[in-house]
SERO-4910 file (N, C-alpha, C, O; in steps of 0.05 Angstrom, whole numbers):
BEGIN
 pado doro    nc1    nc2    nc3   cac1   cac2   cac3    cc1    cc2    cc3    oc1    oc2    oc3
  Met    A     17    -25      1      1      2      1     15     24     -2     32     29     15
  Arg    A     11     42    -23     26     66    -14     19     88     -1     -5     90      3
  Phe    A     38    111      8     28    129     27      2    141     24    -14    141     42
  Ala    A     -5    152     -5    -27    167    -10    -52    146     -2    -73    152     10
  Asp    A    -45    120    -11    -74    103     -5    -77    100     20   -100    101     27
  Ala    A    -58     97     39    -63     94     67    -76    124     77    -97    124     91
  Arg    A    -66    143     72    -77    164     80   -108    176     77   -122    188     93
  Trp    A   -115    166     47   -143    174     45   -159    155     31   -178    159     16
  Gly    A   -149    130     39   -168    103     32   -190    104     41   -210    102     28
  Gly    A   -188    106     66   -213    109     87   -236    123     75   -259    114     73
  Val    A   -228    146     66   -246    169     51   -263    148     24   -287    143     22
  Leu    A   -243    139      8   -253    122    -10   -272    100     -6   -290     95    -22
  Arg    A   -269     92     11   -284     62     24   -308     76     39   -331     67     33
  Ala    A   -307     93     55   -328    108     68   -356    116     45   -380    110     48
  Thr    A   -343    128     25   -361    140      0   -371    119    -14   -395    118    -20
  Lys    A   -353    100    -20   -365     74    -34   -389     62    -18   -412     59    -27
  Ala    A   -381     56      8   -403     46     26   -429     65     31   -452     56     34
  Ala    A   -424     87     32   -449    107     33   -469    104      2   -494    102      2
  Val    A   -453    105    -20   -467    106    -39   -484     78    -45   -506     77    -57
  Lys    A   -470     58    -36   -485     27    -34   -512     28    -16   -535     23    -22
  Ala    A   -500     35      5   -523     39     29   -549     58     16   -572     50     14
  Ile    A   -540     82      8   -565     94     -8   -582     80    -27   -606     74    -26
  Arg    A   -566     75    -43   -574     59    -70   -598     32    -58   -620     28    -66
  Val    A   -585     18    -39   -604     -6    -29   -623      5    -15   -643     -8    -20
  Ser    A   -627     21     -2   -649     37     12   -667     46     -9   -689     35    -10
  Leu    A   -662     63    -25   -679     71    -49   -688     48    -63   -712     47    -69
  Ala    A   -670     29    -69   -686      9    -87   -706    -10    -72   -722    -24    -84
  Ala    A   -704    -12    -45   -725    -21    -25   -748     -6    -23   -771    -15    -22
  Glu    A   -743     17    -24   -768     38    -18   -782     43    -44   -807     47    -44
  Leu    A   -768     43    -66   -778     52    -96   -787     28   -115   -801     31   -134
  Gly    A   -776      2   -105   -780    -18   -119   -807    -30   -127   -813    -41   -149
  Pro    A   -823    -26   -102   -854    -34   -101   -868    -15   -127   -887    -23   -141
  Arg    A   -857     10   -129   -871     27   -148   -863     20   -179   -873     32   -198
  Lys    A   -843     -3   -182   -832     -4   -209   -810     16   -217   -804     17   -241
  Ile    A   -797     31   -201   -775     43   -199   -752     31   -194   -748     18   -173
  Arg    A   -731     35   -217   -706     23   -215   -686     38   -203   -688     62   -211
  Val    A   -670     34   -189   -647     52   -178   -619     39   -181   -612     17   -172
  Asn    A   -604     58   -198   -576     57   -206   -558     73   -188   -565     93   -176
  Ala    A   -536     65   -188   -517     87   -180   -489     84   -185   -481     61   -190
  Val    A   -470    103   -186   -443     98   -195   -428    110   -173   -429    133   -164
  Ala    A   -409     84   -163   -397     93   -138   -369    105   -147   -359     99   -168
  Pro    A   -359    120   -129   -328    129   -132   -307    106   -136   -310     84   -125
  Glu    A   -285    114   -153   -268     91   -160   -240    106   -152   -238    130   -150
  Ser    A   -222     89   -149   -193     96   -145   -182    116   -168   -189    115   -191
  Leu    A   -167    131   -156   -155    145   -176   -125    134   -188   -115    113   -181
  Asn    A   -115    149   -204    -89    140   -213    -71    157   -194    -80    178   -184
  Glu    A    -46    148   -189    -25    161   -170    -25    192   -175    -29    206   -155
  Asp    A    -22    204   -202    -16    230   -205    -46    240   -195    -45    254   -176
  Gln    A    -68    234   -204    -90    251   -191    -95    248   -159   -105    265   -145
  Lys    A    -87    226   -151    -86    223   -121    -70    250   -109    -81    268    -98
  Arg    A    -42    249   -114    -25    263   -107    -34    289   -110    -36    302    -89
  Gln    A    -41    303   -136    -55    325   -139    -79    333   -115    -75    351    -98
  Ile    A    -97    320   -116   -116    322    -98   -107    325    -69   -118    342    -55
  Ile    A    -84    306    -58    -78    311    -33    -64    330    -28    -64    340     -5
  Asp    A    -46    340    -49    -31    363    -43    -47    390    -45    -39    411    -35
  Gln    A    -74    388    -59    -93    410    -52   -108    413    -24   -115    434    -14
  Leu    A   -113    386    -14   -129    385     15   -106    394     32   -112    411     49
  Asp    A    -79    386     32    -57    394     51    -56    423     52    -53    436     73
  Ala    A    -59    435     25    -55    464     25    -80    481     32    -80    506     35
  Gly    A   -103    464     34   -126    480     50   -147    493     25   -165    509     29
  Ser    A   -138    481     -2   -156    492    -23   -181    477    -29   -197    486    -46
***
């Protein structure tokens, strides 16, 4: 595991879990009305993108 992954990996896992929980909840609520629910979960970024975002977060921007 790289430094950037260890530092912000929890954020990625938490947002993926949140998106899944909302999707499951909405599907259970809206399914009986024949409304289908889909979602796109956040995915890991390549190393350059991660480093750029982490640098911006560290700089407070």
